[in-house]
C-alpha positions as CSV (number, residue, x, y, z in Angstrom):
1,X,-8.9,-48.9,30.0
2,X,-7.6,-45.3,29.2
3,X,-8.8,-43.9,25.6
4,X,-6.5,-43.2,23.3
5,X,-5.8,-39.7,22.8
6,X,-7.6,-38.4,19.8
7,X,-4.4,-36.0,19.0
8,X,-1.3,-36.1,20.8
9,X,2.6,-33.6,20.1
10,X,5.1,-35.3,21.7
11,X,8.0,-33.2,22.2
12,X,7.4,-31.4,19.1
13,X,10.0,-28.6,18.2
14,X,10.0,-26.7,14.8
15,X,13.3,-23.8,13.8
16,X,13.2,-21.4,10.8
17,X,16.0,-20.4,10.3
18,X,17.6,-21.4,13.2
19,X,14.9,-19.5,15.3
20,X,13.3,-22.0,17.5
21,X,9.7,-21.3,17.2
22,X,8.1,-24.5,19.3
23,X,10.5,-26.2,21.5
24,X,9.3,-29.4,22.9
25,X,5.7,-29.7,23.0
26,X,4.2,-32.0,24.4
27,X,0.2,-31.8,24.4
28,X,-2.6,-34.1,24.4
29,X,-6.3,-33.9,23.5
30,X,-9.1,-36.3,24.3
31,X,-11.8,-36.6,22.1
32,X,-14.8,-34.4,22.3
33,X,-12.3,-31.5,23.9
34,X,-11.5,-28.2,23.2
35,X,-7.9,-26.9,24.1
36,X,-7.1,-23.3,23.8
37,X,-4.0,-22.0,22.7
38,X,-3.3,-18.8,24.0
39,X,0.2,-16.2,24.7
40,X,1.7,-13.6,22.6
41,X,1.7,-12.8,19.0
42,X,5.1,-15.2,18.0
43,X,4.6,-17.5,20.9
44,X,4.2,-20.2,18.5
45,X,0.1,-21.1,18.2
46,X,-0.4,-20.9,14.9
47,X,2.7,-22.6,13.9
48,X,1.7,-25.3,16.2
49,X,-1.9,-25.8,14.3
50,X,-0.1,-25.6,10.9
51,X,2.4,-28.3,12.0
52,X,-0.7,-30.5,13.4
53,X,-2.4,-30.1,9.8
54,X,1.3,-30.9,8.3
55,X,1.4,-27.4,6.1
56,X,5.0,-27.0,8.1
57,X,7.2,-29.9,8.7
58,X,8.9,-31.0,11.9
59,X,12.2,-30.9,13.5
60,X,11.7,-33.2,15.8
61,X,9.2,-34.9,17.4
62,X,6.3,-36.8,16.9
63,X,2.5,-35.6,16.1
64,X,0.1,-38.7,16.5
65,X,-3.5,-38.8,15.4
66,X,-6.2,-41.5,16.4
67,X,-2.8,-43.6,17.8
68,X,-1.3,-43.0,14.4
69,X,2.1,-41.5,13.7
70,X,1.3,-38.8,11.4
71,X,4.4,-37.3,10.8
72,X,6.6,-40.7,10.8
73,X,8.5,-40.8,6.9
74,X,6.1,-41.4,4.2
75,X,2.6,-40.7,5.4
76,X,1.0,-39.3,3.0
77,X,-0.2,-35.6,4.2
78,X,-3.4,-35.5,2.2
79,X,-4.6,-38.5,3.3
80,X,-4.3,-37.4,7.1
81,X,-5.6,-34.0,6.1
82,X,-9.0,-35.9,5.2
83,X,-9.4,-36.4,8.8
84,X,-8.9,-32.5,10.2
85,X,-10.2,-28.9,9.1
86,X,-8.5,-26.3,9.4
87,X,-9.7,-22.3,9.4
88,X,-7.9,-19.5,9.5
89,X,-8.0,-15.7,10.4
90,X,-7.7,-14.6,6.3
91,X,-11.1,-16.4,4.7
92,X,-9.3,-17.6,1.9
93,X,-12.4,-17.9,0.3
94,X,-12.1,-17.9,-3.6
95,X,-13.6,-15.1,-5.1
96,X,-14.6,-16.2,-8.3
97,X,-16.9,-18.5,-6.9
98,X,-19.9,-19.0,-5.5
99,X,-20.5,-20.1,-1.7
100,X,-21.9,-23.5,-2.5
101,X,-18.8,-23.7,-5.0
102,X,-16.3,-22.7,-2.4
103,X,-17.7,-25.8,0.2
104,X,-18.5,-28.4,-1.8
105,X,-14.7,-28.0,-3.9
106,X,-13.0,-30.0,-1.8
107,X,-15.3,-32.7,-0.7
108,X,-15.6,-33.4,-4.5
109,X,-12.2,-32.7,-5.7
110,X,-10.1,-34.5,-3.1
111,X,-12.6,-36.5,-1.3
112,X,-14.3,-38.1,-4.2
113,X,-17.6,-37.2,-3.0
114,X,-20.2,-36.6,-5.8
115,X,-21.8,-33.4,-6.5
116,X,-25.4,-34.1,-5.4
117,X,-24.1,-35.4,-1.6
118,X,-21.4,-32.6,-1.3
119,X,-24.3,-29.9,-2.5
120,X,-27.0,-31.6,0.5
121,X,-24.3,-32.1,2.8
122,X,-23.0,-28.2,2.2
123,X,-26.8,-26.5,2.1
124,X,-27.2,-28.7,5.6
125,X,-24.5,-26.8,7.1
126,X,-24.8,-23.7,5.5
127,X,-29.0,-24.0,7.2
128,X,-27.7,-25.1,10.7
129,X,-25.3,-21.6,10.7
130,X,-27.8,-19.5,8.9
131,X,-26.4,-19.2,5.8
132,X,-28.5,-21.3,4.1
133,X,-29.8,-17.2,1.9
134,X,-26.2,-17.1,0.8
135,X,-25.1,-20.0,-1.3
136,X,-25.4,-18.3,-4.8
137,X,-23.6,-15.6,-3.4
138,X,-19.9,-14.4,-3.9
139,X,-18.1,-14.0,-1.1
140,X,-17.1,-10.3,-1.4
141,X,-21.2,-9.4,-1.3
142,X,-20.7,-11.0,2.1
143,X,-19.6,-9.4,5.7
144,X,-16.8,-10.4,7.2
145,X,-18.2,-12.5,9.8
146,X,-20.2,-14.1,7.2
147,X,-17.4,-15.0,5.3
148,X,-15.5,-16.7,8.4
149,X,-18.6,-18.9,9.0
150,X,-18.9,-19.7,5.0
151,X,-14.8,-21.0,5.6
152,X,-15.6,-22.9,9.1
153,X,-18.8,-24.7,7.1
154,X,-16.2,-25.8,4.5
155,X,-13.8,-26.9,6.8
156,X,-16.7,-29.0,8.6
157,X,-18.5,-30.1,4.7
158,X,-14.9,-33.0,4.9
159,X,-16.6,-33.7,7.9
160,X,-13.2,-33.8,9.7
161,X,-12.6,-35.5,13.1
162,X,-10.6,-32.4,14.6
163,X,-11.4,-28.7,13.6
164,X,-8.1,-26.3,14.6
165,X,-9.4,-22.4,14.6
166,X,-6.4,-19.8,14.3
167,X,-7.2,-16.8,15.6
168,X,-10.5,-17.0,13.5
169,X,-11.7,-13.5,14.9
170,X,-8.5,-11.4,14.7
171,X,-9.6,-9.8,11.0
172,X,-13.0,-9.6,12.1
173,X,-14.4,-6.0,13.2
174,X,-15.7,-6.3,17.0
175,X,-19.5,-6.3,16.4
176,X,-18.7,-9.4,13.8
177,X,-16.8,-11.9,16.3
178,X,-19.8,-12.7,18.1
179,X,-21.8,-14.5,15.1
180,X,-18.5,-16.4,14.3
181,X,-17.9,-17.6,17.7
182,X,-21.6,-18.6,18.2
183,X,-20.5,-21.1,15.3
184,X,-17.6,-22.2,18.0
185,X,-20.4,-22.4,21.0
186,X,-22.1,-24.9,18.5
187,X,-19.5,-27.3,17.5
188,X,-18.9,-27.5,20.9
189,X,-22.0,-28.5,21.7
190,X,-21.8,-31.3,19.1
191,X,-18.8,-32.9,20.6
192,X,-16.5,-31.7,18.1
193,X,-12.8,-32.2,18.9
194,X,-10.8,-28.8,18.7
195,X,-7.6,-26.6,19.3
196,X,-8.1,-23.0,19.0
197,X,-5.8,-20.7,19.1
198,X,-7.2,-17.9,19.7
199,X,-6.4,-14.0,22.0
200,X,-10.5,-13.8,22.6
201,X,-9.9,-14.7,26.7
202,X,-13.6,-14.5,27.6
203,X,-14.4,-17.2,25.1
204,X,-11.3,-19.0,25.8
205,X,-12.5,-19.1,29.7
206,X,-15.9,-20.3,29.0
207,X,-15.7,-23.0,26.1
208,X,-12.2,-24.7,26.3
209,X,-12.1,-27.9,28.8
210,X,-8.4,-27.0,29.2
211,X,-6.0,-23.4,28.0
212,X,-2.4,-23.8,26.9
213,X,-0.8,-20.7,27.8
214,X,2.3,-21.0,25.2
215,X,5.8,-18.3,25.3
216,X,8.9,-18.6,23.1
217,X,7.6,-21.7,21.6
218,X,6.9,-23.8,24.9
219,X,3.7,-24.6,26.9
220,X,4.8,-22.8,30.1
221,X,1.4,-24.1,32.0
222,X,-1.8,-25.5,31.5
223,X,-4.9,-26.5,33.3
224,X,-8.6,-26.0,33.5
225,X,-9.4,-22.4,32.8
226,X,-10.5,-21.2,36.0
227,X,-6.9,-22.3,37.1
228,X,-5.3,-20.8,34.6
229,X,-7.4,-17.3,34.4
230,X,-7.5,-17.2,38.3
231,X,-4.5,-19.0,39.7
232,X,-1.8,-19.2,37.2
233,X,1.5,-20.3,38.5
234,X,4.3,-18.8,36.4
235,X,4.8,-15.5,36.7
236,X,5.0,-15.2,33.0
237,X,1.2,-16.4,32.7
238,X,0.2,-13.8,35.4
239,X,2.3,-11.1,33.5
240,X,0.7,-11.7,30.6
241,X,-3.3,-12.2,31.9
242,X,-2.1,-8.7,33.5
243,X,-1.6,-7.0,30.3
244,X,-4.8,-8.6,29.1
245,X,-6.8,-7.2,31.6
246,X,-5.4,-3.6,31.7
247,X,-6.1,-3.6,27.8
248,X,-9.8,-4.7,28.6
249,X,-9.8,-7.7,26.8
250,X,-11.0,-9.5,29.9
């Protein structure tokens, strides 16, 4: 028997002011898989992730999580988000809260975890990702890479089934990118199911089980990383990758 996909998008479409942003997107993500979304800015990568997290309502189609249509009328979006963790390129940490308080806020206030358990869970994650000594710091005393790692830990603290990562290195100085990507490598080794929008082509080639090239709101081409990066079938994909190579980013 074929296992039920962890996450599915079935002919998902979305437009803003009649401008199509996603057009009939079909995507299946198996449990423990890492799917990387690549493409030019404005191709629909971020919108797709926000639709999965129910931050943006879709116009047509279905999104299915663990066999349940989460875009159906009457679905409790907050309940769905218990199974999802999302991290953006902006860190979105509360500046008036310590690292520990930032991480434990959602488990305590939204998920009903008691303070002791939430703090224990947070400290375990902070230690795992090299941030144990930062729990009492405020975000403005951290580097950009440290802040982004805290944002990832905050998402993990709710114990999500799927992580959605939206250009999480775009706001970082180049020397800080590696420390954040190392966190994602660890998540992959742990078997975390992830959908990642990224401009880091070398990283996508390394960690992805499947790469999807988006153009004009459509998944124009998808397949194993080696197939996409070495022998793309679509002319548009070839032109995109050629520009990446010329820019020295792959």
